[in-house]
N, C-alpha and C positions, 0 to 999 in steps of 0.2 A: 515474608516481606510485608512490612506494614504499609497500608495505603497512605499514611501521613508521615512516613519516615522522611526527614529532610536530608538524609545522607544517601538515599538511593539514587542511582544514576541510570538514565535511559539513553540509548543511542537510537536516533531516528534517521532513516534514509529518506532522501527526496524532500528536503525541507525548504526548497526555494519558493514554493507556492502551495496553494490549496490545502489538502488534508494534512500533509506533513508539516507545513508551516504552522497551521492552527494547533496541531497536536503538540508541537514544541512549545508554543505559548502556553497551552493548557497545563502541561507538566511543570513548567516554570512557575506558573501561578499556584500550583499545588505544593511548591517547596522542594521539588526534585532538582537534582543536577541534570542538565540536559546537554547531550552532545548532538548538535544539529548538523547533519551532513548534506552537502550539495556538490554537484560537479564543479560549479564556479561559486565559491563561498562569498556571501554578502552578509556581513554582520549588521548592516543597517535594517535588515528585514525583521529583526527581533529586538526586543528591549534590552538595553544594557543590563548585564547582571553578572555577578561573580560566579553564579551557578551555571552560566552558559559558556559552551565552547562551540564555535562554528568551524568545521573541518572539511577539507576537500575529500570527495569520495566518488569514484567511478566503480559501480558494483560489477562492471564487466572486466575489470582490470585487477588481477591478483596482487600486483605490487601496491596498487592504490588501497586495496582492502587491508593489506598487511600494515602499511604506513598509518592508515587511519586508526586501526585498532591499537597499534602501538602508542600513538599519540593520545588516544582516548583513555587508556588505562582500564582498570577493571570496571565492568558495567553490570547492572542487575537485570536489565531488560533490553532486548533488541526489537525494534519495530521496523520491519521491512515494508516500507511504503513506496520506495522508488519504483516507477514504472512508466511505460510509454504506451500510447494508444495507436490504433490503426483502424481506419474506417474505410471500407471498400468492399464491393462484391468480390468474392474469392477469385473470379476470373481476372480481376484487375490488380491483384496483389503481386508485387514483385517479390520473388523468393528471397532476395537479399534483404528486403525490408522485413519479411517474415522471420528470417533468421535473427536479425538484429533485435526484433521485438522479443523473441524467446530468450535471447542472450541476456537481456535486461530483466524481463518480467519473471522468468523461470530460473535460469542458471545464475543470475545475479542474486536472487533470493536464496538459492541453495548455497552459493559460495559464501555469502555473508553469514548464514546460519552455521555452516560448517566451521567457519573461522572462530565463532564465539563459543561453540559447544565445549571445548576443553575446559575453559574456565568455569562454565556453569556446572559441568559434570563434577569437576574437582571440588567445588564448593557445595555441591548438592543443593543448588538453588539457582534460579534464573527463569526468565520467561522470554519466549520468542513469539511475537505477534506478527502475523502476515496479513497485510491488507490486500484483499482481492476485489471482488465486485459482485453485486447482486445479479449481474447478467448470467452468473453461474446458477442462479435459482430459476430464472426464466430468460431464455435466450432472446436476443434481439437480432434483426437482420443487419447485414453489412458489418458485423463485428465477429465473424467466425474465427479469425485468427486470434484476435484479442481474447475472445471468450475461451478459446482452447488453452491459451496461456494461463489464464486465471483459474480455470478448472484444474489444470495440472498442479498449480500451487496448492489448491484446496486438498487434493489427494495426497500430495507430498506432505503437507502439514499434518493431516490426520494420521498418516502412518508414522511420521516422526514423533507425534505425541505419545504413541504407544511405546516406542523404544526409549524415550526419555523418562517415562514415568518411574522406572526403578531408581533413577537418580534424583527424584524430586524436582525435576525440571519440567516446566510446562510449555506447551505450544498451543496457540489459539489462532482463530481466524476472525477478522473483521470484514464484513461484506457491505461496503457502501452502495447506496443507490445512485441515481442520476443527480449530479450536482449542477446547479445553475451556472456555476463559474468554471467547472472543469469538464463537464460532460460534452458530448458532441452535439448537444442541442444548438447552442448559439454559434458554435465554431465549426459546425459540420462541414460547410463548404470549404473551409480552410484545410480541414483534415482529410477530406476526400481526395483520393488519387485523381489527377486530371485525366487519366487514361481510362475512363469508365466506358465500357461498351455501350453503344447507343441503346441497346435493348433494355438496359437497366436504368436509364435516365428518369423515365416517368415514375418507376418504383422508388428510386432514390428521393425524388421530390415528395412523394407521399410520406416516406419515412421522416424526412426533415420536418414536414408540416406537423406530423404527430408528436414529435419530441419537443416542438416549440409550444405545445399546448400548455398555457399558463395555469390551467385548472388542475393539472395532474400534480400529485405530491412529488417533492424532490428531497434531496439530501443536502444538508448544510455542513460546512467544515466542522462546526461545533459538534454536530451529531457524531461525526467520525472520531473526533478527539475524545468525546465522552465514552464511546464504545471501546476505543483503545485503552483508555484509563481503566475501564472495568476489566478488560482482558488481562491487563498487567497486574492489577491490585487485588482482584477477587479470585481466590483459589477455586471457588465454586462456579465460576463463570462457565457457560456452555462452550462447547468446541467451536461453534459458529455463532457469531454475534452480528446480526444485521444492524446497519447504521443508517438512520434516516427513515422517514415515514413510508416512503415507497418500498424500501428494502424490507422493513418490518412487515408490511402488507404482503409482499411476495413470500416471505418466510413462513407466514401463517396459512398460506393456501395449501 
């Protein structure tokens, strides 16, 4: 797959904001055809282009996946970016919310990947890029369930890469750090469960203060887009690609 090929097509999940939206813009700028997927499609979020298709997709729904891939047609790369977060001490996590998070972050990634593999295997070409998180490099408090889901995707992807290698199909990971727009720094209180045990309140406030520290490095959406581009277009790219200054620093420790 040529990095400059104008006929290559990438399908990206979770394009309504943040990393997915910026990655879709980045690939369009590079001359690729882009299938940008969202639960509730909004074409106004991306520039008008004959190379762009915006399609509805719920990665937790088998029929939605089937319909989306049927409408998309053949693709050369799949970027599994869709995901949800959960910020809470484990004691305060509702198990229904934990299951819903794993349904999207883990099983949704697996389902999307499984659905595209036949076409990649038959063509003996294709790339799967799974976007996880730098919290799998160094854990943070109040994110145990979320971190577990991303660590699961890391392990899944590394095993998958080995079984796809005989078919010349690649699987890679992009690990973003803390984003000023999508992290739990600025939005922590909105994401935090209201049912936090009193014993955790003081600790929670300490964590919030730490992540709001403007002096610490962060990850920008452009960093993630560039890392995904490398994962897709560079056959020599490493298995895990950190994205953002903070993620790069953690990966080097």
